[in-house]
Biopython code that builds the backbone (N, CA, C, O; Angstrom):
import numpy as np
from Bio.PDB.StructureBuilder import StructureBuilder

atoms = [
    (1, "MET", "N", (73.420, 83.197, 170.308)),
    (1, "MET", "CA", (72.197, 83.956, 170.301)),
    (1, "MET", "C", (71.040, 82.980, 170.525)),
    (1, "MET", "O", (70.721, 82.183, 169.644)),
    (2, "ASN", "N", (70.424, 83.042, 171.683)),
    (2, "ASN", "CA", (69.384, 82.081, 172.043)),
    (2, "ASN", "C", (67.989, 82.682, 172.098)),
    (2, "ASN", "O", (67.050, 81.987, 172.487)),
    (3, "ASP", "N", (67.815, 83.936, 171.728)),
    (3, "ASP", "CA", (66.519, 84.594, 171.763)),
    (3, "ASP", "C", (65.729, 84.204, 170.520)),
    (3, "ASP", "O", (65.937, 84.768, 169.446)),
    (4, "THR", "N", (64.825, 83.241, 170.664)),
    (4, "THR", "CA", (64.077, 82.763, 169.496)),
    (4, "THR", "C", (63.080, 83.793, 168.987)),
    (4, "THR", "O", (62.560, 83.640, 167.882)),
    (5, "SER", "N", (62.795, 84.848, 169.767)),
    (5, "SER", "CA", (61.893, 85.882, 169.261)),
    (5, "SER", "C", (62.521, 86.625, 168.085)),
    (5, "SER", "O", (61.819, 87.285, 167.319)),
    (6, "LEU", "N", (63.837, 86.520, 167.942)),
    (6, "LEU", "CA", (64.531, 87.171, 166.833)),
    (6, "LEU", "C", (64.593, 86.292, 165.591)),
    (6, "LEU", "O", (64.987, 86.754, 164.520)),
    (7, "VAL", "N", (64.209, 85.037, 165.730)),
    (7, "VAL", "CA", (64.270, 84.086, 164.618)),
    (7, "VAL", "C", (62.919, 84.083, 163.913)),
    (7, "VAL", "O", (61.875, 83.960, 164.553)),
    (8, "SER", "N", (62.946, 84.220, 162.598)),
    (8, "SER", "CA", (61.698, 84.281, 161.832)),
    (8, "SER", "C", (60.885, 83.001, 162.002)),
    (8, "SER", "O", (61.426, 81.928, 162.270)),
    (9, "ASN", "N", (59.586, 83.143, 161.839)),
    (9, "ASN", "CA", (58.692, 81.992, 161.916)),
    (9, "ASN", "C", (59.076, 80.949, 160.869)),
    (9, "ASN", "O", (59.027, 79.749, 161.139)),
    (10, "ALA", "N", (59.454, 81.398, 159.690)),
    (10, "ALA", "CA", (59.843, 80.468, 158.623)),
    (10, "ALA", "C", (61.041, 79.629, 159.042)),
    (10, "ALA", "O", (61.058, 78.416, 158.830)),
    (11, "PHE", "N", (62.051, 80.274, 159.641)),
    (11, "PHE", "CA", (63.242, 79.523, 160.036)),
    (11, "PHE", "C", (62.949, 78.616, 161.228)),
    (11, "PHE", "O", (63.494, 77.516, 161.314)),
    (12, "GLN", "N", (62.096, 79.061, 162.147)),
    (12, "GLN", "CA", (61.706, 78.194, 163.262)),
    (12, "GLN", "C", (60.966, 76.963, 162.750)),
    (12, "GLN", "O", (61.171, 75.859, 163.254)),
    (13, "THR", "N", (60.113, 77.149, 161.759)),
    (13, "THR", "CA", (59.404, 76.017, 161.157)),
    (13, "THR", "C", (60.385, 75.076, 160.476)),
    (13, "THR", "O", (60.263, 73.856, 160.589)),
    (14, "PHE", "N", (61.351, 75.639, 159.771)),
    (14, "PHE", "CA", (62.397, 74.853, 159.111)),
    (14, "PHE", "C", (63.132, 73.980, 160.121)),
    (14, "PHE", "O", (63.326, 72.789, 159.877)),
    (15, "THR", "N", (63.544, 74.548, 161.247)),
    (15, "THR", "CA", (64.300, 73.764, 162.231)),
    (15, "THR", "C", (63.426, 72.719, 162.922)),
    (15, "THR", "O", (63.904, 71.645, 163.286)),
    (16, "LYS", "N", (62.147, 73.039, 163.098)),
    (16, "LYS", "CA", (61.245, 72.109, 163.776)),
    (16, "LYS", "C", (60.796, 70.966, 162.863)),
    (16, "LYS", "O", (60.792, 69.802, 163.263)),
    (17, "ASP", "N", (60.420, 71.314, 161.644)),
    (17, "ASP", "CA", (59.795, 70.328, 160.763)),
    (17, "ASP", "C", (60.732, 69.671, 159.759)),
    (17, "ASP", "O", (60.342, 68.730, 159.068)),
    (18, "ALA", "N", (61.950, 70.156, 159.675)),
    (18, "ALA", "CA", (62.951, 69.538, 158.797)),
    (18, "ALA", "C", (64.285, 69.501, 159.541)),
    (18, "ALA", "O", (65.262, 70.110, 159.105)),
    (19, "PRO", "N", (64.323, 68.779, 160.671)),
    (19, "PRO", "CA", (65.509, 68.835, 161.526)),
    (19, "PRO", "C", (66.798, 68.368, 160.853)),
    (19, "PRO", "O", (67.855, 68.948, 161.101)),
    (20, "ALA", "N", (66.742, 67.359, 160.028)),
    (20, "ALA", "CA", (67.967, 66.883, 159.373)),
    (20, "ALA", "C", (68.490, 67.926, 158.388)),
    (20, "ALA", "O", (69.692, 68.186, 158.320)),
    (21, "HIS", "N", (67.579, 68.514, 157.634)),
    (21, "HIS", "CA", (67.985, 69.550, 156.684)),
    (21, "HIS", "C", (68.513, 70.785, 157.411)),
    (21, "HIS", "O", (69.532, 71.356, 157.022)),
    (22, "SER", "N", (67.819, 71.187, 158.460)),
    (22, "SER", "CA", (68.265, 72.389, 159.176)),
    (22, "SER", "C", (69.605, 72.151, 159.858)),
    (22, "SER", "O", (70.436, 73.057, 159.924)),
    (23, "GLN", "N", (69.820, 70.953, 160.361)),
    (23, "GLN", "CA", (71.113, 70.640, 160.978)),
    (23, "GLN", "C", (72.231, 70.697, 159.940)),
    (23, "GLN", "O", (73.305, 71.237, 160.206)),
    (24, "ALA", "N", (71.975, 70.141, 158.763)),
    (24, "ALA", "CA", (72.969, 70.197, 157.684)),
    (24, "ALA", "C", (73.243, 71.646, 157.285)),
    (24, "ALA", "O", (74.391, 72.024, 157.054)),
    (25, "TRP", "N", (72.197, 72.447, 157.206)),
    (25, "TRP", "CA", (72.340, 73.859, 156.863)),
    (25, "TRP", "C", (73.170, 74.591, 157.918)),
    (25, "TRP", "O", (74.093, 75.331, 157.579)),
    (26, "LEU", "N", (72.844, 74.388, 159.185)),
    (26, "LEU", "CA", (73.560, 75.070, 160.268)),
    (26, "LEU", "C", (75.028, 74.662, 160.322)),
    (26, "LEU", "O", (75.891, 75.486, 160.624)),
    (27, "GLU", "N", (75.315, 73.402, 160.032)),
    (27, "GLU", "CA", (76.711, 72.950, 159.989)),
    (27, "GLU", "C", (77.461, 73.627, 158.840)),
    (27, "GLU", "O", (78.612, 74.034, 158.999)),
    (28, "ALA", "N", (76.804, 73.745, 157.689)),
    (28, "ALA", "CA", (77.434, 74.425, 156.547)),
    (28, "ALA", "C", (77.685, 75.893, 156.863)),
    (28, "ALA", "O", (78.746, 76.430, 156.541)),
    (29, "VAL", "N", (76.717, 76.537, 157.488)),
    (29, "VAL", "CA", (76.867, 77.947, 157.872)),
    (29, "VAL", "C", (78.043, 78.115, 158.829)),
    (29, "VAL", "O", (78.837, 79.044, 158.683)),
    (30, "ALA", "N", (78.156, 77.224, 159.802)),
    (30, "ALA", "CA", (79.266, 77.300, 160.765)),
    (30, "ALA", "C", (80.609, 77.128, 160.062)),
    (30, "ALA", "O", (81.567, 77.840, 160.363)),
    (31, "LYS", "N", (80.678, 76.196, 159.138)),
    (31, "LYS", "CA", (81.934, 75.964, 158.409)),
    (31, "LYS", "C", (82.285, 77.146, 157.512)),
    (31, "LYS", "O", (83.453, 77.517, 157.406)),
    (32, "LEU", "N", (81.289, 77.735, 156.871)),
    (32, "LEU", "CA", (81.540, 78.913, 156.035)),
    (32, "LEU", "C", (82.019, 80.084, 156.887)),
    (32, "LEU", "O", (82.908, 80.832, 156.480)),
    (33, "GLY", "N", (81.433, 80.238, 158.057)),
    (33, "GLY", "CA", (81.869, 81.293, 158.970)),
    (33, "GLY", "C", (83.298, 81.086, 159.425)),
    (33, "GLY", "O", (84.076, 82.037, 159.506)),
    (34, "ALA", "N", (83.643, 79.850, 159.721)),
    (34, "ALA", "CA", (85.005, 79.538, 160.162)),
    (34, "ALA", "C", (86.019, 79.766, 159.043)),
    (34, "ALA", "O", (87.170, 80.113, 159.308)),
    (35, "ALA", "N", (85.601, 79.573, 157.807)),
    (35, "ALA", "CA", (86.503, 79.751, 156.671)),
    (35, "ALA", "C", (86.697, 81.219, 156.296)),
    (35, "ALA", "O", (87.637, 81.551, 155.572)),
    (36, "SER", "N", (85.836, 82.086, 156.770)),
    (36, "SER", "CA", (85.898, 83.499, 156.401)),
    (36, "SER", "C", (87.102, 84.189, 157.027)),
    (36, "SER", "O", (87.445, 83.940, 158.183)),
    (37, "ALA", "N", (87.732, 85.049, 156.257)),
    (37, "ALA", "CA", (88.849, 85.855, 156.760)),
    (37, "ALA", "C", (88.354, 87.114, 157.465)),
    (37, "ALA", "O", (89.151, 87.856, 158.039)),
    (38, "LEU", "N", (87.050, 87.358, 157.426)),
    (38, "LEU", "CA", (86.487, 88.550, 158.057)),
    (38, "LEU", "C", (86.325, 88.353, 159.557)),
    (38, "LEU", "O", (86.049, 87.246, 160.020)),
    (39, "ASP", "N", (86.497, 89.432, 160.313)),
    (39, "ASP", "CA", (86.209, 89.360, 161.746)),
    (39, "ASP", "C", (84.691, 89.294, 161.921)),
    (39, "ASP", "O", (83.942, 89.566, 160.983)),
    (40, "ALA", "N", (84.245, 88.936, 163.116)),
    (40, "ALA", "CA", (82.821, 88.680, 163.366)),
    (40, "ALA", "C", (81.948, 89.897, 163.062)),
    (40, "ALA", "O", (80.882, 89.752, 162.463)),
    (41, "LYS", "N", (82.379, 91.086, 163.464)),
    (41, "LYS", "CA", (81.576, 92.288, 163.220)),
    (41, "LYS", "C", (81.440, 92.552, 161.723)),
    (41, "LYS", "O", (80.338, 92.804, 161.235)),
    (42, "THR", "N", (82.537, 92.497, 161.003)),
    (42, "THR", "CA", (82.503, 92.747, 159.560)),
    (42, "THR", "C", (81.653, 91.702, 158.852)),
    (42, "THR", "O", (80.885, 92.035, 157.949)),
    (43, "GLN", "N", (81.782, 90.451, 159.252)),
    (43, "GLN", "CA", (80.979, 89.371, 158.670)),
    (43, "GLN", "C", (79.495, 89.636, 158.909)),
    (43, "GLN", "O", (78.681, 89.473, 158.000)),
    (44, "SER", "N", (79.142, 90.042, 160.123)),
    (44, "SER", "CA", (77.743, 90.334, 160.445)),
    (44, "SER", "C", (77.209, 91.478, 159.595)),
    (44, "SER", "O", (76.098, 91.400, 159.070)),
    (45, "LEU", "N", (77.993, 92.538, 159.458)),
    (45, "LEU", "CA", (77.566, 93.690, 158.661)),
    (45, "LEU", "C", (77.434, 93.322, 157.185)),
    (45, "LEU", "O", (76.503, 93.767, 156.513)),
    (46, "ALA", "N", (78.354, 92.518, 156.684)),
    (46, "ALA", "CA", (78.277, 92.072, 155.292)),
    (46, "ALA", "C", (77.014, 91.246, 155.068)),
    (46, "ALA", "O", (76.359, 91.370, 154.033)),
    (47, "TYR", "N", (76.681, 90.411, 156.034)),
    (47, "TYR", "CA", (75.489, 89.570, 155.905)),
    (47, "TYR", "C", (74.225, 90.422, 155.882)),
    (47, "TYR", "O", (73.293, 90.139, 155.129)),
    (48, "ILE", "N", (74.197, 91.465, 156.708)),
    (48, "ILE", "CA", (73.057, 92.391, 156.709)),
    (48, "ILE", "C", (72.933, 93.057, 155.343)),
    (48, "ILE", "O", (71.827, 93.214, 154.825)),
    (49, "ALA", "N", (74.060, 93.446, 154.764)),
    (49, "ALA", "CA", (74.044, 94.060, 153.433)),
    (49, "ALA", "C", (73.452, 93.105, 152.403)),
    (49, "ALA", "O", (72.670, 93.518, 151.547)),
    (50, "VAL", "N", (73.819, 91.842, 152.483)),
    (50, "VAL", "CA", (73.292, 90.843, 151.547)),
    (50, "VAL", "C", (71.793, 90.650, 151.764)),
    (50, "VAL", "O", (71.029, 90.609, 150.800)),
    (51, "LEU", "N", (71.368, 90.530, 153.018)),
    (51, "LEU", "CA", (69.938, 90.367, 153.295)),
    (51, "LEU", "C", (69.132, 91.526, 152.719)),
    (51, "LEU", "O", (68.073, 91.318, 152.127)),
    (52, "ALA", "N", (69.637, 92.750, 152.894)),
    (52, "ALA", "CA", (68.937, 93.920, 152.358)),
    (52, "ALA", "C", (68.913, 93.879, 150.833)),
    (52, "ALA", "O", (67.890, 94.184, 150.220)),
    (53, "ALA", "N", (70.023, 93.509, 150.224)),
    (53, "ALA", "CA", (70.118, 93.493, 148.762)),
    (53, "ALA", "C", (69.184, 92.470, 148.130)),
    (53, "ALA", "O", (68.620, 92.714, 147.063)),
    (54, "VAL", "N", (69.020, 91.324, 148.788)),
    (54, "VAL", "CA", (68.138, 90.290, 148.231)),
    (54, "VAL", "C", (66.724, 90.385, 148.798)),
    (54, "VAL", "O", (65.867, 89.545, 148.522)),
    (55, "ARG", "N", (66.505, 91.428, 149.595)),
    (55, "ARG", "CA", (65.186, 91.725, 150.177)),
    (55, "ARG", "C", (64.654, 90.589, 151.039)),
    (55, "ARG", "O", (63.479, 90.229, 150.965)),
    (56, "LEU", "N", (65.529, 90.041, 151.845)),
    (56, "LEU", "CA", (65.172, 88.972, 152.766)),
    (56, "LEU", "C", (65.106, 89.563, 154.174)),
    (56, "LEU", "O", (65.994, 89.347, 154.999)),
    (57, "GLU", "N", (64.042, 90.306, 154.424)),
    (57, "GLU", "CA", (63.912, 91.027, 155.685)),
    (57, "GLU", "C", (63.667, 90.113, 156.881)),
    (57, "GLU", "O", (63.905, 90.516, 158.020)),
    (58, "SER", "N", (63.200, 88.905, 156.647)),
    (58, "SER", "CA", (62.853, 88.027, 157.766)),
    (58, "SER", "C", (64.051, 87.678, 158.638)),
    (58, "SER", "O", (63.875, 87.362, 159.815)),
    (59, "GLY", "N", (65.250, 87.725, 158.100)),
    (59, "GLY", "CA", (66.434, 87.402, 158.889)),
    (59, "GLY", "C", (67.098, 88.592, 159.546)),
    (59, "GLY", "O", (68.062, 88.433, 160.294)),
    (60, "LEU", "N", (66.589, 89.790, 159.273)),
    (60, "LEU", "CA", (67.267, 90.988, 159.762)),
    (60, "LEU", "C", (67.324, 91.095, 161.280)),
    (60, "LEU", "O", (68.375, 91.424, 161.830)),
    (61, "ALA", "N", (66.229, 90.827, 161.963)),
    (61, "ALA", "CA", (66.221, 90.993, 163.423)),
    (61, "ALA", "C", (67.324, 90.166, 164.069)),
    (61, "ALA", "O", (68.065, 90.667, 164.915)),
    (62, "PHE", "N", (67.433, 88.918, 163.676)),
    (62, "PHE", "CA", (68.453, 88.038, 164.239)),
    (62, "PHE", "C", (69.852, 88.544, 163.920)),
    (62, "PHE", "O", (70.702, 88.635, 164.806)),
    (63, "HIS", "N", (70.090, 88.873, 162.656)),
    (63, "HIS", "CA", (71.445, 89.233, 162.234)),
    (63, "HIS", "C", (71.852, 90.634, 162.683)),
    (63, "HIS", "O", (73.037, 90.888, 162.897)),
    (64, "VAL", "N", (70.897, 91.543, 162.829)),
    (64, "VAL", "CA", (71.218, 92.854, 163.399)),
    (64, "VAL", "C", (71.587, 92.694, 164.869)),
    (64, "VAL", "O", (72.546, 93.310, 165.334)),
    (65, "ALA", "N", (70.843, 91.880, 165.601)),
    (65, "ALA", "CA", (71.188, 91.634, 167.010)),
    (65, "ALA", "C", (72.571, 91.007, 167.118)),
    (65, "ALA", "O", (73.341, 91.346, 168.017)),
    (66, "GLU", "N", (72.885, 90.106, 166.215)),
    (66, "GLU", "CA", (74.207, 89.482, 166.191)),
    (66, "GLU", "C", (75.291, 90.527, 165.909)),
    (66, "GLU", "O", (76.335, 90.536, 166.561)),
    (67, "ALA", "N", (75.038, 91.404, 164.937)),
    (67, "ALA", "CA", (76.010, 92.457, 164.614)),
    (67, "ALA", "C", (76.214, 93.385, 165.807)),
    (67, "ALA", "O", (77.341, 93.771, 166.117)),
    (68, "LYS", "N", (75.128, 93.733, 166.463)),
    (68, "LYS", "CA", (75.214, 94.598, 167.647)),
    (68, "LYS", "C", (76.031, 93.916, 168.735)),
    (68, "LYS", "O", (76.871, 94.551, 169.374)),
    (69, "ALA", "N", (75.789, 92.631, 168.947)),
    (69, "ALA", "CA", (76.557, 91.868, 169.947)),
    (69, "ALA", "C", (78.032, 91.783, 169.565)),
    (69, "ALA", "O", (78.897, 91.656, 170.431)),
    (70, "ASN", "N", (78.313, 91.854, 168.268)),
    (70, "ASN", "CA", (79.697, 91.820, 167.784)),
    (70, "ASN", "C", (80.339, 93.206, 167.742)),
    (70, "ASN", "O", (81.454, 93.363, 167.245)),
    (71, "GLY", "N", (79.631, 94.210, 168.266)),
    (71, "GLY", "CA", (80.206, 95.545, 168.390)),
    (71, "GLY", "C", (79.820, 96.549, 167.328)),
    (71, "GLY", "O", (80.385, 97.643, 167.290)),
    (72, "ALA", "N", (78.876, 96.215, 166.462)),
    (72, "ALA", "CA", (78.462, 97.147, 165.415)),
    (72, "ALA", "C", (77.608, 98.265, 165.997)),
    (72, "ALA", "O", (76.760, 98.031, 166.858)),
    (73, "SER", "N", (77.838, 99.468, 165.521)),
    (73, "SER", "CA", (77.033, 100.612, 165.944)),
    (73, "SER", "C", (75.761, 100.680, 165.099)),
    (73, "SER", "O", (75.653, 100.025, 164.063)),
    (74, "ARG", "N", (74.822, 101.468, 165.550)),
    (74, "ARG", "CA", (73.579, 101.697, 164.809)),
    (74, "ARG", "C", (73.909, 102.258, 163.421)),
    (74, "ARG", "O", (73.330, 101.838, 162.419)),
    (75, "GLU", "N", (74.836, 103.201, 163.376)),
    (75, "GLU", "CA", (75.223, 103.819, 162.112)),
    (75, "GLU", "C", (75.856, 102.801, 161.162)),
    (75, "GLU", "O", (75.644, 102.862, 159.951)),
    (76, "GLU", "N", (76.630, 101.868, 161.711)),
    (76, "GLU", "CA", (77.233, 100.827, 160.870)),
    (76, "GLU", "C", (76.169, 99.897, 160.302)),
    (76, "GLU", "O", (76.272, 99.463, 159.155)),
    (77, "VAL", "N", (75.152, 99.591, 161.094)),
    (77, "VAL", "CA", (74.064, 98.741, 160.608)),
    (77, "VAL", "C", (73.313, 99.455, 159.482)),
    (77, "VAL", "O", (73.020, 98.849, 158.452)),
    (78, "VAL", "N", (73.003, 100.733, 159.675)),
    (78, "VAL", "CA", (72.329, 101.502, 158.627)),
    (78, "VAL", "C", (73.188, 101.526, 157.362)),
    (78, "VAL", "O", (72.676, 101.330, 156.260)),
    (79, "SER", "N", (74.479, 101.762, 157.516)),
    (79, "SER", "CA", (75.379, 101.780, 156.361)),
    (79, "SER", "C", (75.438, 100.424, 155.674)),
    (79, "SER", "O", (75.507, 100.351, 154.447)),
    (80, "ALA", "N", (75.411, 99.356, 156.451)),
    (80, "ALA", "CA", (75.417, 98.013, 155.865)),
    (80, "ALA", "C", (74.170, 97.796, 155.017)),
    (80, "ALA", "O", (74.255, 97.279, 153.902)),
    (81, "VAL", "N", (73.010, 98.190, 155.545)),
    (81, "VAL", "CA", (71.766, 98.053, 154.783)),
    (81, "VAL", "C", (71.870, 98.806, 153.463)),
    (81, "VAL", "O", (71.416, 98.319, 152.427)),
    (82, "LEU", "N", (72.466, 99.988, 153.501)),
    (82, "LEU", "CA", (72.517, 100.846, 152.320)),
    (82, "LEU", "C", (73.698, 100.563, 151.395)),
    (82, "LEU", "O", (73.823, 101.201, 150.350)),
    (83, "THR", "N", (74.557, 99.630, 151.756)),
    (83, "THR", "CA", (75.728, 99.309, 150.940)),
    (83, "THR", "C", (75.354, 98.928, 149.515)),
    (83, "THR", "O", (76.057, 99.299, 148.575)),
    (84, "GLY", "N", (74.281, 98.209, 149.341)),
    (84, "GLY", "CA", (73.881, 97.750, 148.014)),
    (84, "GLY", "C", (73.178, 98.783, 147.161)),
    (84, "GLY", "O", (72.825, 98.498, 146.016)),
    (85, "LEU", "N", (72.968, 99.970, 147.687)),
    (85, "LEU", "CA", (72.229, 101.008, 146.965)),
    (85, "LEU", "C", (72.723, 101.223, 145.534)),
    (85, "LEU", "O", (71.898, 101.229, 144.620)),
    (86, "PRO", "N", (74.024, 101.398, 145.292)),
    (86, "PRO", "CA", (74.470, 101.628, 143.919)),
    (86, "PRO", "C", (74.239, 100.425, 142.994)),
    (86, "PRO", "O", (73.975, 100.596, 141.803)),
    (87, "ALA", "N", (74.337, 99.233, 143.538)),
    (87, "ALA", "CA", (74.239, 98.029, 142.707)),
    (87, "ALA", "C", (72.806, 97.567, 142.469)),
    (87, "ALA", "O", (72.463, 97.154, 141.361)),
    (88, "VAL", "N", (71.970, 97.634, 143.500)),
    (88, "VAL", "CA", (70.619, 97.081, 143.369)),
    (88, "VAL", "C", (69.519, 98.118, 143.501)),
    (88, "VAL", "O", (68.346, 97.795, 143.314)),
    (89, "GLY", "N", (69.869, 99.346, 143.817)),
    (89, "GLY", "CA", (68.881, 100.413, 143.871)),
    (89, "GLY", "C", (68.254, 100.604, 145.236)),
    (89, "GLY", "O", (68.650, 99.998, 146.232)),
    (90, "ASN", "N", (67.247, 101.481, 145.236)),
    (90, "ASN", "CA", (66.668, 101.883, 146.514)),
    (90, "ASN", "C", (65.782, 100.829, 147.162)),
    (90, "ASN", "O", (65.187, 101.093, 148.207)),
    (91, "GLY", "N", (65.680, 99.658, 146.579)),
    (91, "GLY", "CA", (64.953, 98.566, 147.227)),
    (91, "GLY", "C", (65.541, 98.199, 148.575)),
    (91, "GLY", "O", (64.842, 97.688, 149.450)),
    (92, "VAL", "N", (66.834, 98.461, 148.740)),
    (92, "VAL", "CA", (67.468, 98.146, 150.027)),
    (92, "VAL", "C", (66.887, 98.987, 151.155)),
    (92, "VAL", "O", (66.955, 98.593, 152.319)),
    (93, "THR", "N", (66.315, 100.145, 150.818)),
    (93, "THR", "CA", (65.756, 100.993, 151.877)),
    (93, "THR", "C", (64.571, 100.329, 152.568)),
    (93, "THR", "O", (64.221, 100.703, 153.687)),
    (94, "ALA", "N", (63.955, 99.356, 151.919)),
    (94, "ALA", "CA", (62.844, 98.633, 152.543)),
    (94, "ALA", "C", (63.290, 97.901, 153.799)),
    (94, "ALA", "O", (62.477, 97.629, 154.683)),
    (95, "ALA", "N", (64.570, 97.583, 153.884)),
    (95, "ALA", "CA", (65.099, 96.870, 155.050)),
    (95, "ALA", "C", (65.404, 97.799, 156.220)),
    (95, "ALA", "O", (65.579, 97.331, 157.346)),
    (96, "LEU", "N", (65.469, 99.100, 155.974)),
    (96, "LEU", "CA", (65.842, 100.029, 157.047)),
    (96, "LEU", "C", (64.930, 99.973, 158.267)),
    (96, "LEU", "O", (65.442, 99.873, 159.382)),
    (97, "PRO", "N", (63.595, 100.034, 158.118)),
    (97, "PRO", "CA", (62.754, 100.014, 159.319)),
    (97, "PRO", "C", (62.981, 98.783, 160.200)),
    (97, "PRO", "O", (63.079, 98.900, 161.421)),
    (98, "ALA", "N", (63.062, 97.608, 159.579)),
    (98, "ALA", "CA", (63.269, 96.379, 160.358)),
    (98, "ALA", "C", (64.641, 96.360, 161.005)),
    (98, "ALA", "O", (64.778, 95.940, 162.155)),
    (99, "ALA", "N", (65.655, 96.807, 160.285)),
    (99, "ALA", "CA", (67.015, 96.804, 160.830)),
    (99, "ALA", "C", (67.145, 97.779, 161.991)),
    (99, "ALA", "O", (67.738, 97.450, 163.019)),
    (100, "ILE", "N", (66.593, 98.974, 161.832)),
    (100, "ILE", "CA", (66.676, 99.975, 162.901)),
    (100, "ILE", "C", (65.874, 99.532, 164.117)),
    (100, "ILE", "O", (66.326, 99.689, 165.251)),
    (101, "ALA", "N", (64.688, 98.979, 163.886)),
    (101, "ALA", "CA", (63.876, 98.492, 165.009)),
    (101, "ALA", "C", (64.604, 97.386, 165.759)),
    (101, "ALA", "O", (64.582, 97.348, 166.989)),
    (102, "ALA", "N", (65.245, 96.490, 165.025)),
    (102, "ALA", "CA", (65.988, 95.401, 165.671)),
    (102, "ALA", "C", (67.159, 95.949, 166.463)),
    (102, "ALA", "O", (67.441, 95.467, 167.560)),
    (103, "TYR", "N", (67.846, 96.945, 165.930)),
    (103, "TYR", "CA", (68.994, 97.513, 166.649)),
    (103, "TYR", "C", (68.534, 98.223, 167.918)),
    (103, "TYR", "O", (69.164, 98.102, 168.968)),
    (104, "ASP", "N", (67.443, 98.959, 167.815)),
    (104, "ASP", "CA", (66.959, 99.745, 168.955)),
    (104, "ASP", "C", (66.236, 98.907, 170.000)),
    (104, "ASP", "O", (65.893, 99.410, 171.069)),
    (105, "ARG", "N", (66.010, 97.671, 169.708)),
    (105, "ARG", "CA", (65.285, 96.764, 170.610)),
    (105, "ARG", "C", (65.998, 96.592, 171.917)),
    (105, "ARG", "O", (65.523, 95.863, 172.788)),
]
sb = StructureBuilder()
sb.init_structure("model")
sb.init_model(0)
sb.init_chain("A")
sb.init_seg("    ")
for serial, (resi, resn, name, xyz) in enumerate(atoms, 1):
    if name == "N":
        sb.init_residue(resn, " ", resi, " ")
    sb.init_atom(name, np.array(xyz, "f"), 0.0, 1.0, " ", f" {name:<3s}", serial, name[0])
structure = sb.get_structure()
């Protein structure tokens, strides 16, 4: 995924102004992904669910685009956002507008 318009300003600043830290982070992320038993689509949807649950909307555009590229439907993305509803409450609904906009982009 090379579209930097989907990457939050905070993460772009992190990669630009803390290159050693961001490189270490990206390597760890790659290794964690490789260790996962989940297929790419399921992993992407799970990550969207986590972002919504912790209310980290800044990463949604990138990760929704990734999920879509991995074959996730719009309905699956919406369901992923709402997965945390029973555990963390309706705060996850705050992520819906950003997730849907990113999917429809």
